[in-house]
mmCIF file of the C-alpha atoms, coordinates in Angstrom:
data_MODEL
# 
_entry.id   MODEL 
# 
loop_
_atom_site.group_PDB 
_atom_site.id 
_atom_site.type_symbol 
_atom_site.label_atom_id 
_atom_site.label_alt_id 
_atom_site.label_comp_id 
_atom_site.label_asym_id 
_atom_site.label_entity_id 
_atom_site.label_seq_id 
_atom_site.pdbx_PDB_ins_code 
_atom_site.Cartn_x 
_atom_site.Cartn_y 
_atom_site.Cartn_z 
_atom_site.occupancy 
_atom_site.B_iso_or_equiv 
_atom_site.pdbx_formal_charge 
_atom_site.auth_seq_id 
_atom_site.auth_comp_id 
_atom_site.auth_asym_id 
_atom_site.auth_atom_id 
_atom_site.pdbx_PDB_model_num 
ATOM 1   C CA . MET A 1 1   ? 13.675  19.787  22.607  1.00 0.00 ? 1   MET A CA 1 
ATOM 2   C CA . ASP A 1 2   ? 12.687  17.087  25.081  1.00 0.00 ? 2   ASP A CA 1 
ATOM 3   C CA . PHE A 1 3   ? 11.202  14.159  23.112  1.00 0.00 ? 3   PHE A CA 1 
ATOM 4   C CA . LYS A 1 4   ? 8.536   13.472  25.763  1.00 0.00 ? 4   LYS A CA 1 
ATOM 5   C CA . ASN A 1 5   ? 7.052   16.940  25.231  1.00 0.00 ? 5   ASN A CA 1 
ATOM 6   C CA . SER A 1 6   ? 7.490   17.087  21.469  1.00 0.00 ? 6   SER A CA 1 
ATOM 7   C CA . GLU A 1 7   ? 5.007   17.228  18.633  1.00 0.00 ? 7   GLU A CA 1 
ATOM 8   C CA . THR A 1 8   ? 7.209   14.611  16.947  1.00 0.00 ? 8   THR A CA 1 
ATOM 9   C CA . LYS A 1 9   ? 6.238   12.077  19.617  1.00 0.00 ? 9   LYS A CA 1 
ATOM 10  C CA . LEU A 1 10  ? 2.567   12.715  18.815  1.00 0.00 ? 10  LEU A CA 1 
ATOM 11  C CA . ASN A 1 11  ? 3.213   12.561  15.062  1.00 0.00 ? 11  ASN A CA 1 
ATOM 12  C CA . LEU A 1 12  ? 4.953   9.216   15.435  1.00 0.00 ? 12  LEU A CA 1 
ATOM 13  C CA . MET A 1 13  ? 1.901   7.849   17.230  1.00 0.00 ? 13  MET A CA 1 
ATOM 14  C CA . ARG A 1 14  ? -0.393  9.318   14.551  1.00 0.00 ? 14  ARG A CA 1 
ATOM 15  C CA . ALA A 1 15  ? 1.751   7.672   11.868  1.00 0.00 ? 15  ALA A CA 1 
ATOM 16  C CA . PHE A 1 16  ? 1.766   4.356   13.749  1.00 0.00 ? 16  PHE A CA 1 
ATOM 17  C CA . ALA A 1 17  ? -2.039  4.452   14.018  1.00 0.00 ? 17  ALA A CA 1 
ATOM 18  C CA . GLY A 1 18  ? -2.434  5.414   10.366  1.00 0.00 ? 18  GLY A CA 1 
ATOM 19  C CA . GLU A 1 19  ? -0.109  2.676   9.104   1.00 0.00 ? 19  GLU A CA 1 
ATOM 20  C CA . SER A 1 20  ? -1.796  0.096   11.332  1.00 0.00 ? 20  SER A CA 1 
ATOM 21  C CA . GLN A 1 21  ? -5.197  1.054   9.975   1.00 0.00 ? 21  GLN A CA 1 
ATOM 22  C CA . ALA A 1 22  ? -3.934  1.070   6.379   1.00 0.00 ? 22  ALA A CA 1 
ATOM 23  C CA . ARG A 1 23  ? -2.620  -2.451  6.874   1.00 0.00 ? 23  ARG A CA 1 
ATOM 24  C CA . ASN A 1 24  ? -6.042  -3.620  8.010   1.00 0.00 ? 24  ASN A CA 1 
ATOM 25  C CA . ARG A 1 25  ? -7.867  -1.793  5.209   1.00 0.00 ? 25  ARG A CA 1 
ATOM 26  C CA . TYR A 1 26  ? -5.578  -3.421  2.645   1.00 0.00 ? 26  TYR A CA 1 
ATOM 27  C CA . THR A 1 27  ? -6.047  -6.831  4.234   1.00 0.00 ? 27  THR A CA 1 
ATOM 28  C CA . PHE A 1 28  ? -9.827  -6.356  3.991   1.00 0.00 ? 28  PHE A CA 1 
ATOM 29  C CA . ALA A 1 29  ? -9.494  -5.171  0.370   1.00 0.00 ? 29  ALA A CA 1 
ATOM 30  C CA . ALA A 1 30  ? -7.334  -8.217  -0.429  1.00 0.00 ? 30  ALA A CA 1 
ATOM 31  C CA . ALA A 1 31  ? -10.081 -10.472 0.917   1.00 0.00 ? 31  ALA A CA 1 
ATOM 32  C CA . GLU A 1 32  ? -12.649 -8.727  -1.296  1.00 0.00 ? 32  GLU A CA 1 
ATOM 33  C CA . ALA A 1 33  ? -10.379 -9.083  -4.341  1.00 0.00 ? 33  ALA A CA 1 
ATOM 34  C CA . LYS A 1 34  ? -9.971  -12.790 -3.570  1.00 0.00 ? 34  LYS A CA 1 
ATOM 35  C CA . LYS A 1 35  ? -13.759 -13.210 -3.384  1.00 0.00 ? 35  LYS A CA 1 
ATOM 36  C CA . GLN A 1 36  ? -13.972 -11.675 -6.861  1.00 0.00 ? 36  GLN A CA 1 
ATOM 37  C CA . ASN A 1 37  ? -11.203 -13.947 -8.245  1.00 0.00 ? 37  ASN A CA 1 
ATOM 38  C CA . LEU A 1 38  ? -8.890  -10.975 -8.767  1.00 0.00 ? 38  LEU A CA 1 
ATOM 39  C CA . HIS A 1 39  ? -5.932  -12.734 -7.200  1.00 0.00 ? 39  HIS A CA 1 
ATOM 40  C CA . VAL A 1 40  ? -3.358  -10.420 -8.731  1.00 0.00 ? 40  VAL A CA 1 
ATOM 41  C CA . VAL A 1 41  ? -5.067  -7.452  -7.032  1.00 0.00 ? 41  VAL A CA 1 
ATOM 42  C CA . GLU A 1 42  ? -5.324  -9.506  -3.858  1.00 0.00 ? 42  GLU A CA 1 
ATOM 43  C CA . ALA A 1 43  ? -1.533  -9.928  -4.053  1.00 0.00 ? 43  ALA A CA 1 
ATOM 44  C CA . ILE A 1 44  ? -1.028  -6.183  -4.557  1.00 0.00 ? 44  ILE A CA 1 
ATOM 45  C CA . PHE A 1 45  ? -3.098  -5.344  -1.490  1.00 0.00 ? 45  PHE A CA 1 
ATOM 46  C CA . ALA A 1 46  ? -1.466  -8.074  0.630   1.00 0.00 ? 46  ALA A CA 1 
ATOM 47  C CA . PHE A 1 47  ? 2.037   -7.056  -0.471  1.00 0.00 ? 47  PHE A CA 1 
ATOM 48  C CA . THR A 1 48  ? 1.355   -3.417  0.392   1.00 0.00 ? 48  THR A CA 1 
ATOM 49  C CA . ALA A 1 49  ? -0.270  -4.381  3.712   1.00 0.00 ? 49  ALA A CA 1 
ATOM 50  C CA . GLY A 1 50  ? 2.981   -6.083  4.670   1.00 0.00 ? 50  GLY A CA 1 
ATOM 51  C CA . GLN A 1 51  ? 4.929   -2.927  3.899   1.00 0.00 ? 51  GLN A CA 1 
ATOM 52  C CA . GLU A 1 52  ? 2.478   -0.825  5.934   1.00 0.00 ? 52  GLU A CA 1 
ATOM 53  C CA . LYS A 1 53  ? 3.074   -3.168  8.880   1.00 0.00 ? 53  LYS A CA 1 
ATOM 54  C CA . GLU A 1 54  ? 6.797   -2.526  8.538   1.00 0.00 ? 54  GLU A CA 1 
ATOM 55  C CA . HIS A 1 55  ? 6.229   1.240   8.438   1.00 0.00 ? 55  HIS A CA 1 
ATOM 56  C CA . ALA A 1 56  ? 4.109   0.991   11.581  1.00 0.00 ? 56  ALA A CA 1 
ATOM 57  C CA . GLU A 1 57  ? 6.895   -0.926  13.300  1.00 0.00 ? 57  GLU A CA 1 
ATOM 58  C CA . VAL A 1 58  ? 9.513   1.657   12.287  1.00 0.00 ? 58  VAL A CA 1 
ATOM 59  C CA . PHE A 1 59  ? 7.391   4.480   13.726  1.00 0.00 ? 59  PHE A CA 1 
ATOM 60  C CA . TYR A 1 60  ? 6.517   2.487   16.854  1.00 0.00 ? 60  TYR A CA 1 
ATOM 61  C CA . ASN A 1 61  ? 10.170  1.689   17.570  1.00 0.00 ? 61  ASN A CA 1 
ATOM 62  C CA . GLN A 1 62  ? 10.958  5.415   17.562  1.00 0.00 ? 62  GLN A CA 1 
ATOM 63  C CA . LEU A 1 63  ? 8.684   5.713   20.616  1.00 0.00 ? 63  LEU A CA 1 
ATOM 64  C CA . LYS A 1 64  ? 10.890  3.521   22.817  1.00 0.00 ? 64  LYS A CA 1 
ATOM 65  C CA . ALA A 1 65  ? 11.840  6.497   25.028  1.00 0.00 ? 65  ALA A CA 1 
ATOM 66  C CA . VAL A 1 66  ? 8.218   6.748   26.192  1.00 0.00 ? 66  VAL A CA 1 
ATOM 67  C CA . SER A 1 67  ? 7.628   3.015   26.618  1.00 0.00 ? 67  SER A CA 1 
ATOM 68  C CA . GLY A 1 68  ? 4.952   2.289   29.217  1.00 0.00 ? 68  GLY A CA 1 
ATOM 69  C CA . GLU A 1 69  ? 3.115   5.580   28.636  1.00 0.00 ? 69  GLU A CA 1 
ATOM 70  C CA . ASN A 1 70  ? -0.185  6.153   26.885  1.00 0.00 ? 70  ASN A CA 1 
ATOM 71  C CA . ILE A 1 71  ? -0.117  8.746   24.133  1.00 0.00 ? 71  ILE A CA 1 
ATOM 72  C CA . LYS A 1 72  ? -3.352  10.498  23.284  1.00 0.00 ? 72  LYS A CA 1 
ATOM 73  C CA . VAL A 1 73  ? -3.635  11.815  19.729  1.00 0.00 ? 73  VAL A CA 1 
ATOM 74  C CA . ASP A 1 74  ? -6.402  13.157  17.571  1.00 0.00 ? 74  ASP A CA 1 
ATOM 75  C CA . GLY A 1 75  ? -6.745  12.057  14.001  1.00 0.00 ? 75  GLY A CA 1 
ATOM 76  C CA . SER A 1 76  ? -9.128  11.222  11.232  1.00 0.00 ? 76  SER A CA 1 
ATOM 77  C CA . TYR A 1 77  ? -8.941  7.989   9.336   1.00 0.00 ? 77  TYR A CA 1 
ATOM 78  C CA . PRO A 1 78  ? -10.751 6.849   6.176   1.00 0.00 ? 78  PRO A CA 1 
ATOM 79  C CA . VAL A 1 79  ? -13.586 4.380   5.941   1.00 0.00 ? 79  VAL A CA 1 
ATOM 80  C CA . ASP A 1 80  ? -12.977 2.629   2.628   1.00 0.00 ? 80  ASP A CA 1 
ATOM 81  C CA . ILE A 1 81  ? -15.705 0.030   2.246   1.00 0.00 ? 81  ILE A CA 1 
ATOM 82  C CA . ASN A 1 82  ? -16.818 -0.858  -1.260  1.00 0.00 ? 82  ASN A CA 1 
ATOM 83  C CA . ASP A 1 83  ? -17.579 -3.906  -3.410  1.00 0.00 ? 83  ASP A CA 1 
ATOM 84  C CA . SER A 1 84  ? -15.812 -2.321  -6.384  1.00 0.00 ? 84  SER A CA 1 
ATOM 85  C CA . ILE A 1 85  ? -12.160 -3.359  -6.477  1.00 0.00 ? 85  ILE A CA 1 
ATOM 86  C CA . ALA A 1 86  ? -11.362 -0.398  -8.739  1.00 0.00 ? 86  ALA A CA 1 
ATOM 87  C CA . GLN A 1 87  ? -12.870 1.940   -6.136  1.00 0.00 ? 87  GLN A CA 1 
ATOM 88  C CA . LEU A 1 88  ? -10.907 0.270   -3.328  1.00 0.00 ? 88  LEU A CA 1 
ATOM 89  C CA . LEU A 1 89  ? -7.748  0.824   -5.377  1.00 0.00 ? 89  LEU A CA 1 
ATOM 90  C CA . ARG A 1 90  ? -8.689  4.489   -5.903  1.00 0.00 ? 90  ARG A CA 1 
ATOM 91  C CA . TYR A 1 91  ? -9.339  4.934   -2.172  1.00 0.00 ? 91  TYR A CA 1 
ATOM 92  C CA . ALA A 1 92  ? -5.939  3.409   -1.433  1.00 0.00 ? 92  ALA A CA 1 
ATOM 93  C CA . GLN A 1 93  ? -4.287  5.640   -4.052  1.00 0.00 ? 93  GLN A CA 1 
ATOM 94  C CA . HIS A 1 94  ? -5.851  8.742   -2.481  1.00 0.00 ? 94  HIS A CA 1 
ATOM 95  C CA . ASN A 1 95  ? -4.778  7.760   1.031   1.00 0.00 ? 95  ASN A CA 1 
ATOM 96  C CA . GLU A 1 96  ? -1.216  6.969   -0.007  1.00 0.00 ? 96  GLU A CA 1 
ATOM 97  C CA . TYR A 1 97  ? -0.856  10.288  -1.804  1.00 0.00 ? 97  TYR A CA 1 
ATOM 98  C CA . GLU A 1 98  ? -2.260  12.080  1.249   1.00 0.00 ? 98  GLU A CA 1 
ATOM 99  C CA . GLU A 1 99  ? 0.435   10.498  3.412   1.00 0.00 ? 99  GLU A CA 1 
ATOM 100 C CA . TYR A 1 100 ? 3.053   11.375  0.801   1.00 0.00 ? 100 TYR A CA 1 
ATOM 101 C CA . ASN A 1 101 ? 1.993   14.961  0.023   1.00 0.00 ? 101 ASN A CA 1 
ATOM 102 C CA . ASP A 1 102 ? 0.593   16.117  3.327   1.00 0.00 ? 102 ASP A CA 1 
ATOM 103 C CA . ALA A 1 103 ? 1.103   14.128  6.489   1.00 0.00 ? 103 ALA A CA 1 
ATOM 104 C CA . TYR A 1 104 ? 4.626   12.748  6.362   1.00 0.00 ? 104 TYR A CA 1 
ATOM 105 C CA . LYS A 1 105 ? 6.262   15.759  4.750   1.00 0.00 ? 105 LYS A CA 1 
ATOM 106 C CA . HIS A 1 106 ? 4.719   17.935  7.474   1.00 0.00 ? 106 HIS A CA 1 
ATOM 107 C CA . PHE A 1 107 ? 5.756   15.464  10.187  1.00 0.00 ? 107 PHE A CA 1 
ATOM 108 C CA . ALA A 1 108 ? 9.303   15.498  8.765   1.00 0.00 ? 108 ALA A CA 1 
ATOM 109 C CA . ASP A 1 109 ? 9.430   19.300  8.866   1.00 0.00 ? 109 ASP A CA 1 
ATOM 110 C CA . VAL A 1 110 ? 8.235   19.336  12.479  1.00 0.00 ? 110 VAL A CA 1 
ATOM 111 C CA . ALA A 1 111 ? 10.770  16.692  13.508  1.00 0.00 ? 111 ALA A CA 1 
ATOM 112 C CA . GLU A 1 112 ? 13.539  18.666  11.821  1.00 0.00 ? 112 GLU A CA 1 
ATOM 113 C CA . GLN A 1 113 ? 12.486  21.901  13.551  1.00 0.00 ? 113 GLN A CA 1 
ATOM 114 C CA . GLU A 1 114 ? 12.441  20.084  16.892  1.00 0.00 ? 114 GLU A CA 1 
ATOM 115 C CA . GLY A 1 115 ? 15.932  18.695  16.284  1.00 0.00 ? 115 GLY A CA 1 
ATOM 116 C CA . PHE A 1 116 ? 15.028  15.061  15.589  1.00 0.00 ? 116 PHE A CA 1 
ATOM 117 C CA . LEU A 1 117 ? 16.896  14.725  12.311  1.00 0.00 ? 117 LEU A CA 1 
ATOM 118 C CA . GLN A 1 118 ? 16.913  10.930  12.161  1.00 0.00 ? 118 GLN A CA 1 
ATOM 119 C CA . ILE A 1 119 ? 13.145  10.809  12.652  1.00 0.00 ? 119 ILE A CA 1 
ATOM 120 C CA . SER A 1 120 ? 12.720  13.550  10.063  1.00 0.00 ? 120 SER A CA 1 
ATOM 121 C CA . GLY A 1 121 ? 14.646  11.379  7.601   1.00 0.00 ? 121 GLY A CA 1 
ATOM 122 C CA . ILE A 1 122 ? 12.448  8.388   8.391   1.00 0.00 ? 122 ILE A CA 1 
ATOM 123 C CA . PHE A 1 123 ? 9.300   10.396  7.675   1.00 0.00 ? 123 PHE A CA 1 
ATOM 124 C CA . ARG A 1 124 ? 10.752  11.665  4.376   1.00 0.00 ? 124 ARG A CA 1 
ATOM 125 C CA . ASN A 1 125 ? 11.844  8.198   3.241   1.00 0.00 ? 125 ASN A CA 1 
ATOM 126 C CA . ILE A 1 126 ? 8.526   6.577   4.093   1.00 0.00 ? 126 ILE A CA 1 
ATOM 127 C CA . ALA A 1 127 ? 6.712   9.441   2.339   1.00 0.00 ? 127 ALA A CA 1 
ATOM 128 C CA . GLU A 1 128 ? 8.493   8.431   -0.881  1.00 0.00 ? 128 GLU A CA 1 
ATOM 129 C CA . ILE A 1 129 ? 7.464   4.814   -0.384  1.00 0.00 ? 129 ILE A CA 1 
ATOM 130 C CA . GLU A 1 130 ? 3.846   5.922   0.045   1.00 0.00 ? 130 GLU A CA 1 
ATOM 131 C CA . LYS A 1 131 ? 4.041   7.697   -3.311  1.00 0.00 ? 131 LYS A CA 1 
ATOM 132 C CA . THR A 1 132 ? 5.198   4.430   -4.877  1.00 0.00 ? 132 THR A CA 1 
ATOM 133 C CA . HIS A 1 133 ? 2.227   2.683   -3.257  1.00 0.00 ? 133 HIS A CA 1 
ATOM 134 C CA . GLY A 1 134 ? -0.157  5.318   -4.599  1.00 0.00 ? 134 GLY A CA 1 
ATOM 135 C CA . ASP A 1 135 ? 1.285   5.032   -8.105  1.00 0.00 ? 135 ASP A CA 1 
ATOM 136 C CA . ARG A 1 136 ? 0.931   1.233   -8.031  1.00 0.00 ? 136 ARG A CA 1 
ATOM 137 C CA . PHE A 1 137 ? -2.681  1.396   -6.836  1.00 0.00 ? 137 PHE A CA 1 
ATOM 138 C CA . ALA A 1 138 ? -3.438  3.952   -9.567  1.00 0.00 ? 138 ALA A CA 1 
ATOM 139 C CA . ARG A 1 139 ? -1.979  1.704   -12.276 1.00 0.00 ? 139 ARG A CA 1 
ATOM 140 C CA . TYR A 1 140 ? -4.116  -1.265  -11.247 1.00 0.00 ? 140 TYR A CA 1 
ATOM 141 C CA . ALA A 1 141 ? -7.218  0.896   -10.901 1.00 0.00 ? 141 ALA A CA 1 
ATOM 142 C CA . GLU A 1 142 ? -6.680  2.185   -14.446 1.00 0.00 ? 142 GLU A CA 1 
ATOM 143 C CA . LEU A 1 143 ? -6.283  -1.343  -15.797 1.00 0.00 ? 143 LEU A CA 1 
ATOM 144 C CA . LEU A 1 144 ? -9.518  -2.441  -14.120 1.00 0.00 ? 144 LEU A CA 1 
ATOM 145 C CA . GLU A 1 145 ? -11.436 0.655   -15.195 1.00 0.00 ? 145 GLU A CA 1 
ATOM 146 C CA . GLN A 1 146 ? -10.291 0.200   -18.797 1.00 0.00 ? 146 GLN A CA 1 
ATOM 147 C CA . ASP A 1 147 ? -11.026 -3.542  -18.673 1.00 0.00 ? 147 ASP A CA 1 
ATOM 148 C CA . LYS A 1 148 ? -7.347  -4.171  -19.457 1.00 0.00 ? 148 LYS A CA 1 
ATOM 149 C CA . LEU A 1 149 ? -6.231  -6.096  -16.386 1.00 0.00 ? 149 LEU A CA 1 
ATOM 150 C CA . PHE A 1 150 ? -6.135  -9.346  -18.382 1.00 0.00 ? 150 PHE A CA 1 
ATOM 151 C CA . VAL A 1 151 ? -6.197  -7.940  -21.948 1.00 0.00 ? 151 VAL A CA 1 
ATOM 152 C CA . SER A 1 152 ? -3.626  -5.957  -23.912 1.00 0.00 ? 152 SER A CA 1 
ATOM 153 C CA . ASP A 1 153 ? -3.627  -4.138  -27.246 1.00 0.00 ? 153 ASP A CA 1 
ATOM 154 C CA . ILE A 1 154 ? -0.396  -5.907  -28.188 1.00 0.00 ? 154 ILE A CA 1 
ATOM 155 C CA . SER A 1 155 ? 1.100   -9.311  -27.458 1.00 0.00 ? 155 SER A CA 1 
ATOM 156 C CA . THR A 1 156 ? 2.257   -9.262  -23.858 1.00 0.00 ? 156 THR A CA 1 
ATOM 157 C CA . SER A 1 157 ? 3.972   -11.681 -21.492 1.00 0.00 ? 157 SER A CA 1 
ATOM 158 C CA . TRP A 1 158 ? 1.776   -12.725 -18.553 1.00 0.00 ? 158 TRP A CA 1 
ATOM 159 C CA . MET A 1 159 ? 2.904   -14.756 -15.538 1.00 0.00 ? 159 MET A CA 1 
ATOM 160 C CA . CYS A 1 160 ? 0.760   -16.998 -13.359 1.00 0.00 ? 160 CYS A CA 1 
ATOM 161 C CA . LEU A 1 161 ? 1.424   -15.915 -9.782  1.00 0.00 ? 161 LEU A CA 1 
ATOM 162 C CA . ASN A 1 162 ? 0.713   -19.430 -8.565  1.00 0.00 ? 162 ASN A CA 1 
ATOM 163 C CA . CYS A 1 163 ? 3.154   -21.526 -10.603 1.00 0.00 ? 163 CYS A CA 1 
ATOM 164 C CA . GLY A 1 164 ? 5.232   -19.032 -12.605 1.00 0.00 ? 164 GLY A CA 1 
ATOM 165 C CA . PHE A 1 165 ? 4.077   -20.124 -16.075 1.00 0.00 ? 165 PHE A CA 1 
ATOM 166 C CA . VAL A 1 166 ? 4.614   -17.348 -18.624 1.00 0.00 ? 166 VAL A CA 1 
ATOM 167 C CA . PHE A 1 167 ? 2.028   -16.981 -21.382 1.00 0.00 ? 167 PHE A CA 1 
ATOM 168 C CA . ASN A 1 168 ? 2.449   -14.703 -24.401 1.00 0.00 ? 168 ASN A CA 1 
ATOM 169 C CA . GLY A 1 169 ? -0.617  -13.206 -26.049 1.00 0.00 ? 169 GLY A CA 1 
ATOM 170 C CA . VAL A 1 170 ? -3.075  -10.313 -26.080 1.00 0.00 ? 170 VAL A CA 1 
ATOM 171 C CA . SER A 1 171 ? -5.213  -11.829 -23.301 1.00 0.00 ? 171 SER A CA 1 
ATOM 172 C CA . VAL A 1 172 ? -4.671  -14.387 -20.607 1.00 0.00 ? 172 VAL A CA 1 
ATOM 173 C CA . PRO A 1 173 ? -6.217  -17.840 -20.926 1.00 0.00 ? 173 PRO A CA 1 
ATOM 174 C CA . PRO A 1 174 ? -9.267  -18.646 -18.761 1.00 0.00 ? 174 PRO A CA 1 
ATOM 175 C CA . ASN A 1 175 ? -7.079  -21.014 -16.708 1.00 0.00 ? 175 ASN A CA 1 
ATOM 176 C CA . CYS A 1 176 ? -3.355  -21.544 -16.386 1.00 0.00 ? 176 CYS A CA 1 
ATOM 177 C CA . PRO A 1 177 ? -2.370  -24.449 -18.656 1.00 0.00 ? 177 PRO A CA 1 
ATOM 178 C CA . VAL A 1 178 ? 0.106   -25.692 -16.019 1.00 0.00 ? 178 VAL A CA 1 
ATOM 179 C CA . CYS A 1 179 ? -1.644  -25.419 -12.638 1.00 0.00 ? 179 CYS A CA 1 
ATOM 180 C CA . SER A 1 180 ? -5.254  -24.767 -13.756 1.00 0.00 ? 180 SER A CA 1 
ATOM 181 C CA . HIS A 1 181 ? -5.639  -21.696 -11.531 1.00 0.00 ? 181 HIS A CA 1 
ATOM 182 C CA . ASP A 1 182 ? -8.088  -19.169 -12.945 1.00 0.00 ? 182 ASP A CA 1 
ATOM 183 C CA . ARG A 1 183 ? -7.090  -16.130 -14.984 1.00 0.00 ? 183 ARG A CA 1 
ATOM 184 C CA . GLY A 1 184 ? -7.166  -13.923 -11.897 1.00 0.00 ? 184 GLY A CA 1 
ATOM 185 C CA . TYR A 1 185 ? -3.684  -15.187 -11.047 1.00 0.00 ? 185 TYR A CA 1 
ATOM 186 C CA . PHE A 1 186 ? -2.059  -13.700 -14.155 1.00 0.00 ? 186 PHE A CA 1 
ATOM 187 C CA . ILE A 1 187 ? -0.028  -10.493 -14.057 1.00 0.00 ? 187 ILE A CA 1 
ATOM 188 C CA . ARG A 1 188 ? 1.762   -8.647  -16.828 1.00 0.00 ? 188 ARG A CA 1 
ATOM 189 C CA . VAL A 1 189 ? 5.440   -9.533  -16.512 1.00 0.00 ? 189 VAL A CA 1 
ATOM 190 C CA . GLU A 1 190 ? 6.289   -5.849  -16.969 1.00 0.00 ? 190 GLU A CA 1 
ATOM 191 C CA . LEU A 1 191 ? 4.373   -5.079  -13.766 1.00 0.00 ? 191 LEU A CA 1 
ATOM 192 C CA . LEU A 1 192 ? 6.168   -7.682  -11.645 1.00 0.00 ? 192 LEU A CA 1 
ATOM 193 C CA . GLU A 1 193 ? 8.973   -5.247  -10.888 1.00 0.00 ? 193 GLU A CA 1 
ATOM 194 C CA . LYS A 1 194 ? 6.340   -2.755  -9.714  1.00 0.00 ? 194 LYS A CA 1 
ATOM 195 C CA . LEU A 1 195 ? 4.587   -5.252  -7.467  1.00 0.00 ? 195 LEU A CA 1 
# 
């Protein structure tokens, strides 16, 4: 199949637009988390926004063969505006799972049927990353909803994201004893690998 007349070309542009919008939504959500002194959640959103930018770039670079053209696509994109950080995390979880379960798997199948195996592989690999994003957003939403973001049932190691101080206890101190940043900078050490 000729790439210029393919559905894959359109799907790449849809994916580029979706990733670009996700990046902005997560940047906006990070700003809201910062306003609410939830710096660890701010970091989660900012970290994920950076990965969404990279996904957008990967999809965009696949369009090099049609450089200089305008590509018209239809699509629907979420409006995720809320003061509740837990709700913003749930919106993000939903959107990531939608990309994982629906959009990118379908786009991969279409690319494979049209003979674009490398692009199909890219869609499948990024779909798996989106699942990881959704899982991470879900975990932080659960912690917020259960009022356990900074409290644990058992002694836990917590790290200050600002200076790296590790505190052991069932709840984080109001301020880091090293750098004095507020408790919103603390993250469970066990979750660092899932950041």
